[in-house]
C-alpha positions in Angstrom: 43.3 9.4 18.1 41.7 10.8 21.2 41.1 8.6 24.3 37.4 8.9 23.8 37.6 7.9 20.1 39.8 4.9 21.0 37.3 3.9 23.7 34.4 4.0 21.3 36.3 2.0 18.7 37.3 -0.6 21.3 33.8 -0.9 22.7 32.4 -1.3 19.2 34.9 -4.0 18.5 33.8 -5.9 21.7 30.1 -5.6 20.7 30.8 -6.8 17.2 32.8 -9.7 18.6 29.8 -10.7 20.8 27.5 -10.5 17.8 29.8 -12.7 15.8 29.9 -15.3 18.6 26.2 -15.3 18.8 25.7 -15.5 15.1 27.9 -18.6 14.9 25.4 -20.4 17.1 22.3 -19.6 15.0 20.3 -22.5 13.4 21.2 -23.7 9.9 18.0 -22.3 8.4 19.1 -18.9 9.6 22.8 -19.0 8.4 22.0 -16.7 5.6 20.7 -14.0 8.0 23.4 -11.9 9.8 22.5 -9.6 12.7 22.9 -5.9 12.1 24.1 -3.5 14.8 22.3 -0.2 15.0 24.1 2.2 17.3 21.6 4.3 19.2 22.9 7.9 19.0 20.0 9.8 20.6 21.3 12.6 22.8 24.9 11.8 21.7 27.1 14.5 20.2 28.1 14.6 16.6 31.7 14.0 17.6 30.7 10.7 19.1 28.8 9.8 15.9 31.9 10.7 13.9 34.1 8.5 16.1 31.7 5.5 15.8 31.5 6.1 12.0 35.3 6.3 11.7 35.4 2.9 13.5 33.3 1.4 10.8 29.7 1.8 12.2 27.2 2.9 9.5 23.7 2.3 11.0 22.5 4.7 13.7 19.2 4.9 15.5 17.4 8.1 16.7 14.3 8.4 18.9 13.3 12.0 18.3 12.3 13.5 15.0 13.7 17.0 15.8 17.1 15.6 16.9 17.4 13.4 13.9 16.3 16.3 11.6 19.1 18.5 13.1 21.8 15.8 12.9 20.7 14.6 9.5 20.9 18.0 7.9 24.2 19.0 9.6 26.7 20.1 6.9 29.7 18.6 8.7 28.0 15.3 9.2 26.8 15.1 5.6 30.4 15.7 4.5 32.0 13.4 7.0 29.5 10.5 7.0 28.3 10.2 3.5 27.4 6.5 3.9 25.5 6.9 7.2 22.1 5.1 7.4 19.6 6.5 9.9 17.0 4.3 11.6 14.1 6.0 13.3 13.3 4.0 16.5 11.1 6.3 18.5 7.3 6.8 18.6 6.2 8.6 15.5 3.3 11.0 15.3 1.5 11.6 12.0 2.2 15.3 12.1 5.9 14.6 12.2 6.0 12.3 9.3 6.9 14.9 6.6 9.8 16.3 8.7 11.1 12.8 9.3 10.9 11.7 5.7 12.9 14.9 4.7 16.0 13.7 6.6 18.9 12.9 4.3 20.1 9.2 4.4 16.9 8.0 6.2 17.2 4.2 5.9 14.3 2.7 7.9 11.4 3.6 10.2 11.2 0.8 12.8 8.1 2.0 14.6 5.1 1.8 12.3 2.4 0.5 14.7 -0.9 1.2 13.1 -2.5 1.5 9.7 -3.2 5.2 9.8 0.5 5.9 10.4 1.5 3.4 7.7 -0.7 5.2 5.2 0.6 8.7 6.2 4.2 7.5 5.7 3.3 5.8 2.4 1.4 8.8 1.0 4.1 11.3 2.1 6.9 9.2 0.6 4.9 9.0 -2.7 4.6 12.8 -2.8 8.4 13.1 -2.4 8.8 11.1 -5.6 11.4 8.8 -4.2 12.8 6.2 -6.6 12.5 3.2 -4.1 10.1 2.5 -1.2 11.2 3.4 2.3 12.0 0.5 4.5 9.9 0.1 7.6 9.1 -2.4 10.4 5.8 -3.1 12.0 6.2 -2.5 15.7 4.6 -5.1 18.0 4.3 -4.8 21.8 4.9 -8.5 22.6 5.5 -7.9 26.3 2.2 -6.1 26.9 3.8 -3.2 28.8 1.9 0.0 28.7 5.0 2.1 28.5 5.9 0.6 25.2 4.5 1.4 21.8 3.4 -1.1 19.2 0.3 -3.0 18.1 -0.7 -6.2 19.9 0.4 -9.6 18.6 -3.2 -10.2 17.6 -3.2 -7.0 15.4 0.2 -7.7 13.8 -1.0 -9.9 11.0 -3.5 -7.3 9.7 -1.0 -4.5 10.1 1.7 -6.4 8.1 -0.9 -7.3 5.5 -2.0 -3.7 5.2 1.5 -2.5 4.7 2.2 -5.2 2.1 -1.0 -4.8 0.1 -2.0 -1.1 0.6 1.3 0.7 0.9 3.3 0.3 -2.3 5.8 3.0 -1.2 6.7 1.0 2.0 9.1 -1.9 2.0 8.2 -4.1 5.0 11.5 -5.4 6.4 9.9 -7.4 9.3 8.8 -6.9 12.9 10.3 -4.8 15.6 9.7 -5.6 19.3 11.4 -4.9 22.6 11.4 -7.7 25.1 10.8 -7.2 28.8 13.9 -5.8 30.4 13.7 -8.0 33.5 13.8 -11.4 31.7 16.5 -13.6 33.1 18.6 -15.0 30.2 19.4 -18.1 32.4 15.7 -19.0 32.1 16.0 -19.5 28.4 14.8 -17.6 25.3 12.8 -14.5 26.0 9.2 -15.4 25.3 8.5 -11.9 24.0 10.8 -12.6 21.0 9.3 -16.1 20.5 5.9 -14.4 20.2 7.1 -12.1 17.5 8.8 -14.9 15.7 5.5 -16.9 15.6 3.6 -13.9 14.4 6.0 -13.4 11.5 6.7 -16.9 10.5 3.5 -18.9 11.3 0.7 -16.5 11.0 1.8 -14.3 8.2 4.8 -15.6 6.2 6.3 -12.5 4.5 
């Protein structure tokens, strides 16, 4: 095993250990829900993806359609990582939907932030005659930062309802949001995540 591979395996073990520690502290009503680690592999080499995969990682996130398309169709990767599950975590333009949905082992689109995009993904997936709906998340900009994508918290209910009622080829897995980076953990829970939790649980129980 190379030093780099060992390093990735060791770092993965440390991260998973921290997730386990945090999961043990979750409330009783969430004991049935276990966090999933998605390794962001954007700009990373295939060798690094292979090393993480060999260390047990299966879920990988990519920001750019072109990069994911190239990695997803790579013959060596398809042979070596047959259980890989790709998450698209970047901004998605409607004219890139067809290319994205053609990526082998695409597991989830985490950045559906408006109804027109949801409909484009739904209709394209239908044309591909896939046997099961594609998983997606409704992206919500809970921090209000202009640099981030996502609908507003006020729009989240209608977007979630649209996906659930008008997009039979989409499987709404929940909400995706990115909390403000400068939040101090010592100050308590990040209010950005509390907002998304309220939207999901109180305003539109899915």
